[in-house]
N, CA and C of each residue as an Amber inpcrd file, in Angstrom:
protein
   375
  21.9810000  -5.5390000 -91.9460000  22.5910000  -5.3110000 -90.6150000
  21.9390000  -6.2550000 -89.5720000  22.6160000  -6.8690000 -88.7600000
  22.1880000  -7.6450000 -87.6390000  22.4130000  -6.8950000 -86.2700000
  21.4140000  -7.1360000 -85.3560000  21.6160000  -6.4820000 -84.0290000
  21.6050000  -7.4850000 -83.0070000  22.6950000  -7.6250000 -82.1720000
  22.7160000  -8.5020000 -81.0310000  22.7510000  -7.7120000 -79.6880000
  21.8080000  -7.9730000 -78.9240000  21.7510000  -7.4530000 -77.6130000
  22.1450000  -8.5080000 -76.6520000  23.0470000  -8.2170000 -75.8490000
  23.7870000  -9.2320000 -74.9510000  23.5680000  -8.8540000 -73.4610000
  22.8780000  -9.5820000 -72.6620000  22.7210000  -9.3260000 -71.1580000
  23.8420000 -10.0730000 -70.4980000  24.4020000  -9.5540000 -69.5390000
  25.3570000 -10.2730000 -68.6520000  24.6710000 -10.9580000 -67.5450000
  24.7220000 -12.2490000 -67.4110000  23.9080000 -12.9200000 -66.4550000
  24.8540000 -13.7080000 -65.4450000  24.3620000 -13.9440000 -64.2460000
  25.1180000 -14.6470000 -63.1980000  25.1430000 -16.1040000 -63.5300000
  24.1240000 -16.7140000 -63.9370000  23.9030000 -18.2080000 -64.1730000
  23.3270000 -18.4440000 -65.5980000  24.0650000 -18.7780000 -66.4420000
  23.7090000 -18.8490000 -67.8850000  22.5400000 -19.8450000 -68.0070000
  22.7100000 -21.0160000 -67.3470000  21.5760000 -22.0820000 -67.4150000
  20.2180000 -21.4900000 -66.8570000  20.2890000 -20.9180000 -65.7620000
  19.0980000 -20.3540000 -65.0270000  18.5140000 -19.3180000 -65.9970000
  19.2170000 -18.4530000 -66.5830000  18.7940000 -17.4430000 -67.4600000
  18.3000000 -17.9720000 -68.7390000  18.9250000 -18.9290000 -69.2540000
  18.5090000 -19.6460000 -70.4250000  17.0500000 -20.1690000 -70.2130000
  16.8710000 -20.9540000 -69.1450000  15.5200000 -21.4810000 -68.7810000
  14.4610000 -20.3410000 -68.6550000  14.8260000 -19.3700000 -67.9240000
  13.9140000 -18.2850000 -67.6580000  13.4430000 -17.6240000 -69.0790000
  14.3060000 -17.2890000 -69.9800000  14.0130000 -16.6490000 -71.1310000
  13.3290000 -17.6500000 -72.0950000  13.6800000 -18.9740000 -72.1180000
  12.9530000 -19.8910000 -72.9160000  11.5570000 -19.9210000 -72.5700000
  11.3170000 -19.9000000 -71.2210000   9.8440000 -19.9770000 -70.7850000
   9.1190000 -18.6220000 -71.1470000   9.7870000 -17.4600000 -70.7570000
   9.2300000 -16.1850000 -70.9760000   8.9930000 -15.8070000 -72.3470000
   9.9400000 -16.2220000 -73.2630000   9.7490000 -15.9500000 -74.6470000
   8.9040000 -16.9240000 -75.4410000   8.7410000 -18.1460000 -74.8460000
   8.0920000 -19.2670000 -75.4570000   8.7950000 -19.8190000 -76.7190000
  10.1210000 -19.8140000 -76.5350000  10.8980000 -20.3510000 -77.6420000
  12.1760000 -20.9560000 -77.0720000  12.8390000 -21.8550000 -77.7750000
  14.1090000 -22.4180000 -77.5280000  15.2680000 -21.5060000 -77.9930000
  16.2910000 -21.4400000 -77.3970000  17.4450000 -20.7270000 -77.9830000
  17.9460000 -21.2570000 -79.3770000  18.4460000 -20.3370000 -80.2020000
  19.0080000 -20.8460000 -81.4950000  20.4540000 -21.2710000 -81.2720000
  21.0650000 -20.9240000 -80.2390000  22.4640000 -21.2960000 -79.8920000
  22.5630000 -21.3850000 -78.3690000  23.1450000 -22.4270000 -77.9050000
  23.3750000 -22.6240000 -76.4470000  24.6760000 -23.4150000 -76.2380000
  25.7660000 -22.6070000 -75.9630000  27.0800000 -23.2060000 -75.7690000
  27.6070000 -22.5990000 -74.4410000  28.5830000 -23.2110000 -73.9850000
  29.2240000 -22.5880000 -72.7410000  29.7070000 -21.1960000 -73.1130000
  29.1910000 -20.1660000 -72.4310000  29.6300000 -18.7670000 -72.6280000
  28.5310000 -17.9580000 -73.3920000  27.6910000 -18.5570000 -74.1510000
  26.6810000 -17.7590000 -74.8260000  25.4060000 -18.5820000 -75.1690000
  24.3650000 -17.9230000 -74.9260000  23.0290000 -18.4400000 -75.2910000
  22.3760000 -17.2380000 -76.1040000  21.7240000 -17.7080000 -77.3620000
  21.0970000 -16.7890000 -78.1300000  19.6910000 -17.1260000 -78.5880000
  18.8710000 -16.0730000 -78.5260000  17.4660000 -16.2470000 -78.9180000
  17.2460000 -15.4190000 -80.2460000  16.6870000 -16.0230000 -81.2680000
  16.4030000 -15.2150000 -82.4520000  15.0360000 -14.5570000 -82.2730000
  15.1920000 -13.2050000 -82.1680000  14.0340000 -12.2770000 -81.8140000
  13.2110000 -11.7960000 -83.0690000  13.7390000 -12.1540000 -84.2870000
  13.1580000 -11.7300000 -85.5200000  14.3120000 -11.5690000 -86.5940000
  13.8600000 -11.0910000 -87.7150000  14.9300000 -10.9290000 -88.7530000
  16.0170000 -10.0120000 -88.1730000  17.3190000 -10.4240000 -88.2060000
  18.4300000  -9.6750000 -87.7920000  18.5150000  -9.1230000 -86.3580000
  17.7470000  -9.8060000 -85.4930000  17.8200000  -9.4160000 -84.1170000
  17.9530000 -10.6610000 -83.1890000  19.0530000 -10.5360000 -82.2870000
  19.2990000 -11.6340000 -81.4380000  19.4720000 -11.1430000 -80.0170000
  18.8430000 -11.9130000 -79.0910000  19.0060000 -11.5480000 -77.6820000
  20.0230000 -12.6490000 -77.0910000  21.0140000 -12.1480000 -76.6530000
  22.0740000 -13.0070000 -76.0850000  22.2860000 -13.0010000 -74.5790000
  22.7230000 -14.1750000 -74.0290000  22.9750000 -14.2170000 -72.6170000
  24.3420000 -14.5870000 -72.3720000  25.2090000 -13.8220000 -71.7970000
  26.5710000 -14.1420000 -71.5410000  26.9560000 -14.1540000 -70.0230000
  27.5750000 -15.1010000 -69.5130000  27.9350000 -15.0980000 -68.1540000
  28.7340000 -13.8960000 -67.8050000  28.4630000 -13.3780000 -66.7030000
  29.3470000 -12.1540000 -66.1800000  30.7150000 -12.4590000 -66.1030000
  31.1270000 -13.6380000 -65.7710000  32.5430000 -13.9940000 -65.8160000
  33.1510000 -13.9710000 -67.1510000  32.3760000 -14.1730000 -68.2050000
  32.8570000 -14.2350000 -69.4810000  33.3170000 -12.8040000 -69.9990000
  32.5470000 -11.7620000 -69.6540000  32.9160000 -10.4630000 -70.1170000
  34.0090000  -9.7740000 -69.3300000  34.2680000 -10.2920000 -68.1690000
  35.4220000  -9.6430000 -67.3940000  36.6920000  -9.6780000 -67.9840000
  36.9350000 -10.6850000 -68.9730000  38.2520000 -10.6600000 -69.6510000
  38.3860000  -9.4740000 -70.5130000  37.2590000  -8.7840000 -71.0760000
  37.3690000  -7.6170000 -71.9460000  37.2620000  -6.3460000 -71.0880000
  37.0830000  -6.5190000 -69.7870000  37.0150000  -5.2620000 -68.9390000
  38.1250000  -5.2280000 -67.9610000  39.2390000  -5.3750000 -68.2270000
  40.2510000  -5.4920000 -67.1630000  40.4400000  -4.3640000 -66.1730000
  40.1490000  -3.1430000 -66.6020000  40.3370000  -2.0240000 -65.7500000
  38.9890000  -1.2500000 -65.3460000  37.9680000  -2.0730000 -65.4940000
  36.5360000  -1.4550000 -65.3080000  35.9990000  -2.2590000 -64.0660000
  34.9320000  -1.6450000 -63.5200000  34.2750000  -2.3700000 -62.3890000
  33.8290000  -3.7540000 -62.7800000  33.8110000  -4.6450000 -61.8490000
  33.5640000  -6.0260000 -61.9930000  31.9300000  -6.1200000 -62.2100000
  31.4670000  -6.6200000 -63.3820000  29.9900000  -6.7060000 -63.6070000
  29.1930000  -7.6460000 -62.5300000  29.8600000  -8.5570000 -61.9160000
  29.2790000  -9.3210000 -60.8870000  28.9220000  -8.5020000 -59.6930000
  29.6420000  -7.3740000 -59.3760000  29.2330000  -6.5390000 -58.2820000
  27.9530000  -5.6850000 -58.5380000  27.5620000  -5.6590000 -59.8640000
  26.2700000  -4.9380000 -60.0700000  25.1310000  -5.8680000 -60.0350000
  25.2080000  -7.1580000 -59.7030000  24.1510000  -8.1200000 -59.7140000
  22.8790000  -7.6040000 -58.8600000  21.7730000  -7.7530000 -59.5670000
  20.5350000  -7.3320000 -58.9110000  20.1300000  -5.9270000 -59.1410000
  21.0910000  -5.0870000 -59.6300000  20.8590000  -3.6700000 -59.9700000
  20.2960000  -3.6540000 -61.3980000  19.1930000  -3.0620000 -61.6320000
  18.6880000  -2.9660000 -63.0790000  19.7340000  -2.1800000 -63.8890000
  20.3600000  -2.9780000 -64.8280000  21.3890000  -2.4820000 -65.6480000
  20.9020000  -2.3380000 -67.1380000  19.7410000  -2.8840000 -67.4940000
  19.3300000  -2.9300000 -68.8890000  17.8200000  -3.1490000 -68.9060000
  17.1610000  -2.7030000 -69.9120000  15.7350000  -3.0330000 -70.1450000
  15.5020000  -3.7020000 -71.5770000  14.8490000  -4.7860000 -71.5730000
  14.4830000  -5.4820000 -72.7880000  12.9350000  -5.1780000 -73.0310000
  12.7780000  -4.3560000 -74.0060000  11.3640000  -3.8890000 -74.3310000
  10.9470000  -4.6840000 -75.5410000   9.9270000  -5.5630000 -75.3160000
   9.5580000  -6.4710000 -76.5340000   8.0290000  -6.0700000 -76.8800000
   7.8350000  -5.7340000 -78.0930000   6.4780000  -5.5740000 -78.7090000
   6.0450000  -6.9230000 -79.2700000   5.0410000  -7.4790000 -78.6810000
   4.6070000  -8.8410000 -78.8690000   3.1090000  -8.9140000 -79.1450000
   2.5330000  -9.8570000 -79.8100000   1.1680000  -9.9630000 -80.1180000
   0.2340000 -10.1040000 -78.7900000   0.6730000 -10.7330000 -77.6980000
  -0.1790000 -10.8980000 -76.5720000   0.8380000 -10.7700000 -75.2770000
   0.9290000  -9.4540000 -74.9760000   1.8230000  -9.0910000 -73.8080000
   1.3150000  -9.8370000 -72.4820000   0.0240000  -9.9830000 -72.3260000
  -0.4550000 -10.6220000 -71.2050000   0.0820000 -12.0060000 -70.9470000
   0.0170000 -12.8240000 -72.0840000   0.4690000 -14.1410000 -71.9960000
   2.0260000 -14.2010000 -71.8010000   2.8470000 -13.3490000 -72.3560000
   4.3110000 -13.2680000 -72.2170000   4.6310000 -12.9100000 -70.7800000
   3.9010000 -11.9400000 -70.3290000   4.1840000 -11.3540000 -68.9780000
   3.8220000 -12.4510000 -67.9100000   2.7160000 -13.1690000 -68.1210000
   2.3390000 -14.3480000 -67.2120000   3.4400000 -15.3810000 -67.2130000
   3.9660000 -15.6850000 -68.3860000   5.0560000 -16.7210000 -68.5560000
   6.1940000 -16.2710000 -67.7530000   6.6040000 -15.0970000 -67.9600000
   7.8140000 -14.5720000 -67.2620000   7.6010000 -14.5980000 -65.6290000
   6.4280000 -14.3400000 -65.2000000   6.0910000 -14.3730000 -63.7660000
   6.2100000 -15.9210000 -63.2720000   5.7190000 -16.7900000 -64.1460000
   5.7060000 -18.2140000 -63.8950000   7.1900000 -18.7370000 -63.7370000
   8.0790000 -18.0750000 -64.5780000   9.3510000 -18.5700000 -64.6760000
  10.2960000 -17.9810000 -63.5910000   9.5600000 -17.0270000 -62.7510000
  10.3190000 -16.4860000 -61.6970000  10.7090000 -14.9780000 -61.7040000
  10.1580000 -14.2920000 -62.5860000  10.3080000 -12.8800000 -62.7520000
   9.5840000 -12.2570000 -61.5730000  10.0370000 -11.0970000 -61.1850000
   9.2940000 -10.2530000 -60.1510000   8.6010000  -9.0970000 -60.8330000
   7.3630000  -9.0280000 -60.5980000   6.4860000  -7.9760000 -61.3280000
   6.8330000  -6.5720000 -60.7970000   7.0410000  -5.7370000 -61.6880000
   7.1840000  -4.3520000 -61.3950000   5.9540000  -3.4750000 -61.6250000
   5.1600000  -3.7900000 -62.6500000   4.0040000  -3.2030000 -63.0400000
   3.1900000  -3.9780000 -63.9670000   1.8330000  -4.2680000 -63.5630000
   1.0130000  -5.1040000 -64.4130000   0.7660000  -4.4790000 -65.8320000
   0.1720000  -5.2270000 -66.6730000  -0.1450000  -4.7380000 -67.9760000
  -1.1090000  -3.5390000 -67.9490000  -0.7780000  -2.5200000 -68.6410000
  -1.6890000  -1.3550000 -68.4480000  -1.3230000  -0.3800000 -69.5390000
  -2.1200000   0.5600000 -70.0040000  -1.7710000   1.6960000 -70.8590000
  -0.6860000   2.5430000 -70.4480000   0.2440000   2.9140000 -71.4150000
   1.3410000   3.8390000 -71.0220000   1.1770000   5.1900000 -71.7460000
   1.7580000   6.2010000 -71.3530000   1.6540000   7.4940000 -71.9060000
   1.9830000   7.5380000 -73.4430000   3.0360000   6.7320000 -73.8640000
   3.4570000   6.6560000 -75.2140000   2.6020000   5.8770000 -76.2020000
   1.4260000   5.3860000 -75.7640000   0.5710000   4.7320000 -76.6460000
   0.6600000   3.2240000 -76.6750000   1.3380000   2.5520000 -75.7970000
   1.4810000   1.1960000 -75.6940000   0.7180000   0.6580000 -74.4100000
   0.3490000  -0.6370000 -74.4910000   0.0670000  -1.3070000 -73.2400000
   1.2390000  -2.1350000 -72.9410000   1.6930000  -2.0170000 -71.7110000
   2.9380000  -2.7520000 -71.2810000   2.9350000  -3.3100000 -69.9200000
   3.6200000  -4.3860000 -69.7130000   3.7990000  -4.9880000 -68.3700000
   5.2950000  -4.9970000 -68.1040000   5.6360000  -4.7640000 -66.8440000
   7.1250000  -4.7300000 -66.5840000   7.4210000  -5.6940000 -65.4380000
   8.5850000  -6.3920000 -65.5160000   9.0460000  -7.2810000 -64.4670000
  10.5570000  -7.1630000 -64.4210000  11.1300000  -7.9600000 -63.4500000
  12.6280000  -8.0340000 -63.3740000  12.9270000  -9.5310000 -63.6250000
  13.9380000  -9.7510000 -64.4450000  14.3820000 -11.1700000 -64.7230000
  15.2520000 -11.5170000 -63.5580000  15.7020000 -12.8420000 -63.5240000
  16.4950000 -13.3110000 -62.3920000  17.8280000 -12.5690000 -62.0240000
  18.2950000 -11.8300000 -63.0080000  19.4880000 -10.9270000 -62.7830000
  19.1170000  -9.4840000 -62.5200000  17.9530000  -9.1140000 -62.4730000
  17.5950000  -7.7260000 -62.1720000  17.3800000  -6.8400000 -63.4080000
  17.4380000  -7.4710000 -64.6320000  17.2560000  -6.6800000 -65.8170000
  15.7520000  -6.4990000 -65.9990000  15.2770000  -5.3380000 -66.3820000
  13.9510000  -5.0190000 -66.5220000  13.5340000  -5.5510000 -67.9370000
  12.3630000  -6.3270000 -67.9650000  11.8000000  -6.9110000 -69.1650000
  10.3940000  -6.4170000 -69.3270000  10.0520000  -5.8520000 -70.4510000
   8.7700000  -5.3790000 -70.7090000   8.1420000  -6.1050000 -71.9390000
   6.8800000  -6.3950000 -71.7870000   6.1530000  -6.9670000 -72.8830000
   4.9880000  -6.0140000 -73.1780000   4.9580000  -5.6100000 -74.5120000
   4.0450000  -4.5970000 -74.8980000   3.4200000  -4.7250000 -76.1730000
   2.2880000  -3.8720000 -76.4310000   1.6370000  -4.0060000 -77.6430000
   1.0830000  -2.5010000 -77.9070000   1.1290000  -2.0550000 -79.1770000
   0.4880000  -0.7580000 -79.5450000  -0.9330000  -0.7570000 -79.2620000
  -1.4630000   0.2890000 -78.7500000  -2.9710000   0.3540000 -78.5700000
  -3.6320000   1.0390000 -79.6990000
């Protein structure tokens, strides 16, 4: 089984650059309409322009009208969350909560990506 998580983004190029810096990796696919990052075996994080998804949602609210409203969270367990969080901030993320212990047993740091999606970098304590 493969799992693809796709975030709808306002500006594909800007989001590609943000995630390349924050994740410390180049995308595995970068074509007009879709950028994909290989997050591990069977897991892909995709970035699709909001305009691209509108074709599939003819009778639903326009995704562009939700810009800046947190609509998704990407929670990544990584070897060094402090480094990843610092890269995200350097790439333009807005910090929500610095790295610290969480009630569920992780240390995690939270920020907002350029489209307002919550991104967390965490490790098990």
